[in-house]
C-alpha positions in Angstrom: 6.5 -16.6 12.0 6.5 -12.8 11.4 8.8 -10.9 13.6 9.3 -7.2 14.3 13.0 -7.0 15.1 14.2 -3.8 16.7 17.2 -1.5 16.6 17.9 1.9 18.2 18.5 5.0 16.1 17.8 5.9 12.5 20.7 4.2 10.8 21.1 0.9 12.6 20.2 -2.3 10.8 17.4 -4.4 12.3 19.2 -6.9 14.5 18.1 -10.5 14.8 17.0 -11.9 18.2 13.9 -11.0 20.1 13.6 -9.4 23.5 10.7 -10.5 25.8 9.0 -7.1 25.1 9.2 -7.7 21.4 7.9 -11.3 21.8 5.0 -10.0 23.8 4.2 -7.5 21.1 4.3 -10.2 18.4 2.0 -12.5 20.4 -0.4 -9.6 21.0 -1.0 -9.2 17.3 -1.0 -12.9 16.3 -3.8 -15.3 17.3 -4.5 -18.9 16.8 -7.2 -18.1 14.3 -7.2 -15.5 11.6 -7.9 -12.0 13.0 -11.1 -10.3 11.9 -11.1 -7.1 9.8 -12.1 -5.3 13.0 -9.1 -6.7 14.9 -6.8 -5.6 12.1 -8.3 -2.1 12.1 -7.8 -1.9 15.9 -4.1 -2.8 15.5 -3.6 -0.2 12.8 -5.3 2.4 15.0 -3.1 1.5 18.0 0.3 0.7 16.3 0.0 2.2 12.8 0.2 -1.2 11.0 -1.0 -4.8 11.0 0.5 -7.9 9.5 -1.2 -10.7 7.6 1.1 -13.7 7.5 1.1 -16.0 4.4 -2.3 -14.7 3.1 -1.2 -14.6 -0.5 -1.8 -17.9 -2.3 1.5 -19.7 -3.2 0.6 -19.9 -6.9 -0.1 -16.1 -6.9 3.2 -15.5 -5.1 5.2 -17.4 -7.7 3.3 -15.9 -10.6 3.8 -12.3 -9.5 7.5 -12.8 -8.6 8.1 -14.5 -12.0 6.3 -11.7 -13.8 8.3 -9.0 -12.0 11.6 -10.7 -12.8 10.6 -11.3 -16.5 9.5 -7.7 -17.0 12.7 -6.4 -15.4 14.6 -8.2 -18.1 12.2 -7.3 -20.9 12.3 -3.6 -20.1 15.9 -3.5 -18.9 14.9 -2.0 -15.6 17.8 -0.4 -13.8 18.1 1.4 -10.5 17.0 5.0 -10.7 19.7 6.4 -8.4 17.6 8.7 -6.3 17.6 8.9 -2.6 13.9 7.7 -2.5 14.2 5.1 -5.2 17.6 3.6 -4.4 21.0 2.9 -6.0 20.6 -0.9 -6.1 16.8 -1.3 -6.3 14.9 -2.1 -9.5 11.6 -0.2 -9.3 8.6 -0.5 -11.7 5.5 1.6 -11.5 2.1 1.3 -13.1 2.1 -2.5 -12.8 -1.5 -3.0 -13.9 -0.5 -1.9 -17.4 2.4 -4.4 -17.5 0.9 -7.9 -16.9 -2.6 -9.2 -16.1 -1.3 -11.1 -13.0 -1.1 -7.8 -11.0 -4.9 -7.3 -11.3 -5.4 -9.8 -8.5 -3.6 -7.7 -5.9 -5.7 -4.6 -5.3 -8.9 -6.6 -5.0 -7.5 -9.4 -2.9 -10.2 -10.4 -0.3 -7.7 -10.7 2.5 -6.4 -7.1 2.1 -8.9 -4.9 0.4 -11.5 -5.0 3.3 -8.9 -3.6 5.7 -8.1 -0.8 3.4 -11.8 -0.1 2.9 -12.2 0.0 6.6 -9.5 2.5 7.1 -10.7 4.8 4.3 -14.1 3.9 2.8 -15.5 1.9 -0.1 -14.8 4.8 -2.4 -11.1 4.6 -1.9 -8.8 4.7 -5.0 -5.6 2.9 -6.0 -2.9 5.4 -5.7 -0.3 3.2 -7.3 1.2 -0.3 -7.8 4.9 -0.4 -7.5 7.4 -3.3 -7.6 10.5 -2.8 -5.5 13.3 -5.4 -6.0 16.0 -4.4 -3.5 19.4 -5.7 -4.6 22.7 -6.4 -2.7 24.5 -3.2 -1.7 21.3 -1.1 -1.4 21.3 1.5 1.4 18.5 2.0 3.9 15.8 4.3 2.6 15.2 7.4 4.7 12.2 6.9 7.0 9.1 8.7 5.8 5.3 8.7 5.8 3.5 8.0 2.5 1.2 10.9 3.2 4.1 13.4 3.4 2.6 15.7 0.9 -0.6 15.9 2.9 1.2 16.3 6.2 2.6 19.6 4.9 -0.9 20.9 4.8 -2.8 19.0 7.5 -1.8 19.0 11.2 -0.6 15.6 12.4 -1.9 13.3 13.6 -4.9 13.0 11.3 -7.1 10.2 10.0 -5.7 8.0 7.3 -5.7 9.5 3.8 -3.3 6.9 2.4 -3.1 3.2 3.1 0.1 1.4 2.1 0.1 -2.4 1.7 3.5 -4.0 1.4 3.4 -7.5 -0.2 6.4 -9.9 0.3 7.1 -12.0 -2.8 10.4 -13.3 -1.4 11.2 -13.7 2.3 11.8 -10.4 3.9 14.8 -10.5 6.4 16.7 -7.8 8.3 19.7 -8.7 6.1 18.1 -8.4 2.6 16.1 -5.1 3.1 13.1 -5.8 5.2 10.9 -2.7 5.6 11.9 -0.6 8.7 9.3 1.3 10.7 8.6 3.1 14.0 5.6 1.6 15.8 3.0 4.2 16.7 4.6 7.0 14.7 1.3 7.7 12.8 0.3 9.4 16.1 3.3 11.7 16.2 2.8 15.4 15.6 6.1 15.6 13.7 7.5 14.1 10.5 10.8 12.1 10.5 12.7 14.6 8.4 12.9 17.1 11.3 16.4 17.2 12.8 16.5 14.9 15.8 13.0 13.5 15.2 14.3 9.9 15.2 16.3 10.2 18.4 15.3 7.7 21.0 12.8 5.9 18.8 13.0 2.2 18.2 13.2 1.0 14.6 11.6 -2.3 13.9 11.7 -4.6 10.9 8.9 -6.3 9.0 10.6 -9.7 8.7 8.2 -12.2 7.1 7.9 -15.2 4.8 6.9 -14.7 1.2 3.2 -14.4 0.9 2.8 -12.0 3.8 1.4 -8.5 3.7 1.9 -5.5 6.0 -0.8 -2.9 6.0 0.3 0.6 7.1 -1.4 3.9 8.0 -0.1 6.4 5.6 1.4 8.5 8.4 3.6 5.7 9.8 7.3 6.3 9.5 8.8 3.6 7.5 11.4 2.9 4.7 13.1 0.1 2.8 16.0 -1.5 4.6 19.6 -1.9 3.5 20.5 -5.1 1.7 23.7 -6.5 3.1 23.6 -9.9 1.4 25.9 -11.0 -1.3 23.3 -12.2 -3.8 19.7 -12.0 -2.4 17.1 -9.7 -4.0 14.2 -8.7 -1.8 11.1 -8.6 -4.1 8.0 -6.8 -2.9 5.1 -4.8 -4.2 3.5 -1.7 -2.8 -0.3 -1.6 -3.5 -1.2 1.9 -2.2 -4.6 3.3 -1.8 -5.8 6.8 -1.1 -9.1 8.4 -0.1 -11.4 9.0 -3.0 -11.0 12.8 -2.9 -7.1 12.6 -3.0 -5.0 12.8 -6.1 -3.5 9.4 -7.1 0.3 9.2 -7.1 0.3 7.2 -10.4 -2.1 8.3 -13.2 -4.1 5.3 -14.3 -6.2 7.1 -16.9 -3.1 7.9 -19.1 -0.9 5.0 -17.8 -3.3 2.1 -18.6 -4.6 1.9 -22.1 -8.5 1.7 -22.3 -8.4 -1.6 -24.1 -6.3 -3.0 -21.2 -8.6 -1.5 -18.5 -11.7 -2.9 -20.3 -10.6 -6.4 -19.3 -10.6 -5.5 -15.6 -13.5 -6.4 -13.3 -15.8 -3.6 -12.3 -14.5 -3.3 -8.8 -11.0 -2.8 -10.0 -12.2 -0.1 -12.4 -14.0 1.6 -9.4 -10.7 1.5 -7.5 -9.0 3.2 -10.4 -11.5 6.0 -10.3 -13.9 5.2 -13.2 -16.9 5.8 -10.9 -17.8 8.9 -9.0 -16.7 9.5 -5.4 -19.7 10.1 -3.2 -21.8 10.4 -6.3 -20.4 13.7 -7.4 -16.6 13.9 -7.6 -14.7 13.2 -10.8 -17.5 13.6 -13.3 -17.2 14.6 -17.0 -20.1 16.9 -17.9 -22.1 15.0 -15.3 -21.1 11.5 -16.3 -18.7 9.1 -14.7 -15.3 8.6 -16.3 -16.3 5.0 -16.7 -19.4 5.9 -18.7 -17.3 8.1 -21.0 -14.7 5.4 -21.6 -16.7 2.1 -21.3 -20.3 3.2 -22.0 -23.3 1.7 -20.2 -21.2 -0.8 -18.2 -20.0 2.0 -15.9 -22.8 4.5 -16.4 -23.4 6.9 -13.5 -24.8 10.4 -13.4 -23.6 12.9 -10.9 -26.0 14.0 -8.2 -29.0 12.2 -9.7 -27.9 8.7 -9.1 -26.7 9.5 -5.6 -30.1 11.0 -4.8 -31.9 8.0 -6.2 -29.9 5.8 -3.8 -31.3 8.0 -1.0 -28.1 9.9 -0.4 -28.1 13.7 0.0 -26.7 15.1 -3.2 -24.0 17.3 -1.6 -22.9 14.4 0.7 -23.3 11.3 -1.4 -22.9 7.7 -0.4 -20.5 5.3 -1.8 -21.4 2.5 0.6 -24.5 0.5 0.9 -26.7 0.6 -2.1 -24.0 2.0 -4.4 -23.1 0.1 -7.5 -20.5 -2.6 -6.8 
């Protein structure tokens, strides 16, 4: 089962063994039947995260893990050596450009509806990143993935970023399971303030391969230390942002048009090839998708939104919008 092991303080590893309080917390978010999207959204609202255990198909788990390990060798991926990216972690960005297998992740039916519920149907893919945490890696500093926005918007605020962490090997407290502070999406401060972490419990996302953790972008979290001798903790971050927010990874230059042309329409929408709310992102009044792919993604700013019955200055990317 998925566990949320706890430790006190910013630098402690997540210890094994569950207290009665932790066990109660786990039971409160796990049910005999699969939770509904509404239940997951309620958990995110309350705790800043929700966990989907073993929702990724085993064949997809194996295919993605194998692709990551193969591409790491082909591209000679090495640790980047920064505080954020790690000294013993192999990171790869822009995964949609690297292998077709990754296209299944952003549109996965077990995960995407939760992200849509947290943002709206006009959300964008902010990035797809593989994170293979190797032996000897140190714990990543706790942070929120909307840190750039939190410098301009008072906290707490509604989600502008949704992070989904996909486990393609088992995540354990020993091999670098993601650390987080429950409820920190509601804090008024960010974790980089001196003393901000004092007195807060740090939990670990320990889960079997095939599980996904969905986070509010303001939740304090970070990759854990890998204290094993030879285990690599392989995960992927599929990150979404609101349709009016700049994406972290640039798909228009990062993914060749001939590659993107093979994606399903919904994936192209998530990459930003349609207009947000019927107006944002146009090129001389046309959607980026129309400019690149022609009639397949044709959309005209203002006019088409009004034809759907939406006010032109508000728009509507929900019911009635092209899917």
